[in-house]
C-alpha positions, 0 to 999 in steps of 0.5 A: 902666228897663232891666229894664222894657224887657227885660221888654217885649222878651221874648217873652210866652207865650200864656196863658189870660188873654191869650186871654180878652182877645183874645176880648173885644176881638174880640166886643165891637163897641161897647166903652166909650170908657174901655176903649180910650182915656184921658181928658185927666185920665188922660193928665195922671195918666200923665204925672205917674206917668212923672215920678215913676218917672224921679225914683225911678230917678234917686234909688234906682237901677234898680228896676222899678215895676209902675205902669201896666200895659195893660188888655185893649185895650192902653191903659196904666192907673194901677193905683189907677184899676183898682179900682172900689169896688162894693157888691153886694146879697148878704149873703155879700159884706158880711163880709171872711171870707165875701167872701174865701171866696166869691171863692176858690170863685168864681174859677178861679185861673191861675198867673202864667206865668212865675212871676217876671214881672208879668202883661202885662195887668191887665183890668177887674175887671168883665171878670174877674167875667164870666170867673170866672178870673184870676191873683192880681192879678185876684183881688186887685183884684176882692176889694179892690173889693168890700171897699172897696164895703162900707166896709173900708179895703182895699189891694192888695199886690204882692210875693213869696211862696213856691211853695205860695202862688202855686200854691195848693197846700194839701196841707200845710195844714189844712182851714179849714172844719173850723176853722169847724165847731169854732168854731160848736160851741164857740159853741153850747156856750158859749151853752148853758153860760152862766147868770146865776149861777155859782159859781167852783170852786177850781182843782184841784191839778195836778202840775208833773211831769205838766204838763211831761210832758204838754207834752213829749208835745204837742210831740212830737206837733206835731213828728211832724205837721210831719214828716208834712206835710213828707214827700213826697206824690204831689200835693205838688210843693213837695217838689221844688226850686224854680228860682224860689225867692224870686222868685215874684211874687204879689198879695194884699189888706191890710185895715187896722184902724179901719173896720168894727170891724176890730181889727188889720191882716190879710192876705187871700189871694184864691186860698184865702180864708185870713186871716193876721196881719200879723206871722205871714204866709207872704209873703216881701217887699212891693213895692207897696201901692195902693188906689183913691186912691193907690199906695205903693212899699215902701222897707223891705228886710225880710221881709213880716212885719216891714214897718211899714205906716206908709204916709205915712212917707217913711222906709218908703214913697214915695207917688205921688199928692199929696193932702191925706192925703199932705201931712199924713202921720203926721209932720205934714210935707208935704215930698214929697222928705223920704226922697230922699237927694241929690235936688232939692227941688220948689218949694213953689208947684209942690207946692201947684199939683200938689196942687190939680190932680192928684187921682185920676180915677174908675175906668175899669172898669164897675160890678162885677156878678154875676148871681143865677144865677151867684152861687148856682152859686158854684163855677166851672163848677159844681164844685170839688175842693181837697186839704188835709192828710189831707182832701179838699173837694168843692163842687158848685153847687145842683141839679147833683147828683141827690141835692142834694149841695153839699159833701163833706169827706173826712178820711183817716188817711194823707197820700196820702188812701187810708184814709177816716176820716170823710165829711161831706156837706151837701145842699140843696133835698132833698124829704126835708129832709136837710141833713147826713150824717156817715159813719164807714166804719171804725165803720160809723156814719151820722148824718143831720140833717134840717130841720123839715117832714119828712112822715110815712111815711103820710098817715093815721098820725101821725109824721114830724118826724125831726130826726136819725138815727144808726145803727151797723150791726148795733149800735144806731140812734137817732132824734131828732124835733122836738117836733111829733109827735101822739104826743109822741115826741122820742127813740127808741133801739134797742140791736139785740137788747138794748133799745129805749126812747123818750122823750115830751113833752106827752102827755095820759096824762103818759107820758114814757118807756117801754122794752122789754128783750130777752133772747135767752137765754130762747129757748134755755132755753125750747126745752129746758124747754118751749114758746116764750114768748108775749111776744116783740118783733120785731127786724129782723135777729133775728126774734122775741126774748123780752121780759124787762122792760117799763117805763113812766114818767109825769110828776107829776099835781098833782091826785093825791096823791103816794102814789097817783100812779104814777111808774114801773111795771116789768113783769118778764115773765120773772119774773112780777112787777110793780113800781110806784113812786110819786112822791116827796113834796116834801121826802122822800128816799124814795118808796112802792114796791109789788111784785106777783107774777103767779100765773096771772092773780092778783096778790099783793103782797109781802110776802104778809102785807101788804095785798093789792090789790083786784080793781079794782086787779088789773084795772087793772094787768093792763090797763096791762100789756096796754096797754103791750105794745100801745103798744110794738108800735105804736111799733115799727111807726111806727119801722120805717115811718120806717126803711123810708121812709128806705130807699125815699128812698135807693133812689129817689135811686139809681134817679133817677141812672140815669134823670135823668143829663144831664137838667136839672130843670125848675123852672117845673113843680111838683115831684112826690112822686117828685122828690128835689129841691124847688126853693126859691120864689126859684129857681122865681120866677127860672125863671118870669121867665126862661121868661116872657121867652122865651115873649114872644119866641116869641109875637112870632115866632109872630105874625109867622109867623101873619101870613105864613101868609095867602094871599100870592098873593091880592093878585096874583090879583085881576085874573085871576079868571074872572067867570063861574066865580069861579075863577083859571086862569093860563097859563104867562106869567101864572103867571110874572108873578105869581111874580115880583111876589110874590118881589120884594115879599117881598124888599123887605119883608124888606129894609125890616124889616132897615133899620128894625132897623139904624136903631134900633140906630144911633140907640141907639148914637149916643145912648149915645156922646153921653152918654158924651162928655158925661160925659167932658167934665164931668170930676168928676161927682157921685155922683148923676150917675154913678149916673144915667149907670150906670143909663142905660148899663146900660139902653142896653147892654141895648137895644143887645144886644136890637137886635143879637140881633134883627138877627142873628135877622132875617138868619137867618130872612130866608133861611129865610123866602125859601126857604119862600116859593119852596117854597110857590110851587112847590107852589101848584097855581095856578102849575102852568102855569108849570112845565108850559108848552110852547114858544110857537108863532111867530105874526105872522111 
């Protein structure tokens, strides 16, 4: 206990957490009574915890137990009562992996200051979620509350951890998102490779010498990587000596096996979202374990990876609460003091009585809430950057970047992250349907992936449906399309200056493939020997390049015999030949093929002494050659239309960055074709609902202003109207009297309105206070009553907040309205005599 007294006597440093708690206490006018006071049941629980602590110290010696820290209002609360199991309506928070990763991105992590002392305050998890900031204890309590709410057997664990864990320094750790991508790819490959029938192949013969040599090389590679990670780095302070080594306090989450099909126990690090196996965890020592029902004190003197998690075994843990689970235990005994050496045993009747009385009261924290706007923003303040080993991850909230960027992962060659090897970018809500881009700067390679629904470059021509675009600068480009184009194009590959080929599906003319092979050397030979060739193909960076060969492939037509159904036709323009290959008949290995020679527009088949084509066949082949050239030209134009559209889109994004810098996207208006981002229907609906609420408030203010725009002097000028001229003409005394009456009545009207709002506010607060007192007097409440009270409390707090805002707005507007009235009265020509009055002559003396 002396350590605990010294802990409180020391001067506590002012941390951001303490500042947030003070600001919360100052801003909240009507705090929840559960926050600023304890119920009789909680007081009884605290007394029991103090007795347990005294007995523990008497038996085991001087050891500080962090059991009842104060909350944000300075009221001591038992740690298990701080957990509030909550199920939020977001699917990302239903699984432990996605929930841990979301909260790691959602919170701004604060290190303990100093790192070897427990936090001075443990606020409610409801407040922590509103702040989006906290230390490891706050993050663990919030994560454990959400996991308990969705059915996991989760616990908070406090103990000691190394510096890279407590400082959230991942400069020596591999990026977990790269592992997730590899898992997804392997799952896809396995699903595609699985088949109903598999033939097991014989294992290949392997050399033991080569296997040992390969293992040695892998071990050397792993050793070099470890040495690389241990080398000094500018942003890795863990290479320095740690003055708090083995004394850094930390808190994390334990998920036990059994519930939600969890196979093995695991630790979840709340600051990074990483999951560790219990026997391979990086933590050093375990001090306390607690959930929403009980708290256990670890009695094992060993490393955290060697701790036996047998919570109700008194040789390993001492539990605080006496409940049915603790009495049964795993050893079948209910002796509370079984693990205490030399301690006095409690009377059995008192144990029975305590087990019946001392149960855990309901959580004092309010229900955890995350608004949809904050949830979809995900990152704290809209952006977050994390450094890993040879990797940097940048995350952004949707709609915060002009190009729709939400994540960028950069892989580097060196530890200092100066030579980028690969950049992976993810996008959302792009009008051009782009969702992923991969760039390799060293190879000048770019790969882009698109969602379905990408429009065509022009509304008249068919096209669009771009699925993937890959380009190696000045070498090649490849376009993959969804099978939804009118021309049936699914793939287009261009080896710049060498060859271009395309694949088709579901075409009426049964065309499945065509290609064009280029030969730039023909230009040099033709310029020396004669005129330029007439059959050329336009290449963007090279101009007109001569065509060496054109090829077309067709699918099988069952209505035509195999020997007459063309499978492949090749046009050798440089040689002046045409080769026609027909489909292979079923059950045969060979196929029929005919080669024709073009001499001045006349076709001869080879050999010359064989059967020659008819005039009709010659005309058909020449027409197919001309049609093939036209199809290739048209396809070339469409492909370059897609490329030009991509360039225009990227140029438009660069232009919009300079124009829309600092401007917020108005989601209530329909997006135009020039906009880069296209909000989802859900975001538009939320914005419309918010705008409608603001519009209702503005309309109410406008109605109030319209009623105040009437002639305020009309009721006061009725007695001063001239019956003959029907006009009002006041002297100075009459004008002053009218002005005083008008200002007095207007001031009374404003005061009455303020009193009405204040009265409604006090009635609402008094009703809420009575309902809270009624719930506290009942003690144990049913789940239905608790849900009804939470629903009523949220609605009452909302009404109270609205009334407070209306009262504050009325006070501000009252001053402005009174000043406006004085200005109107001064400018009113009917009261001009009051400002131009002369001294009244003395009469009647």
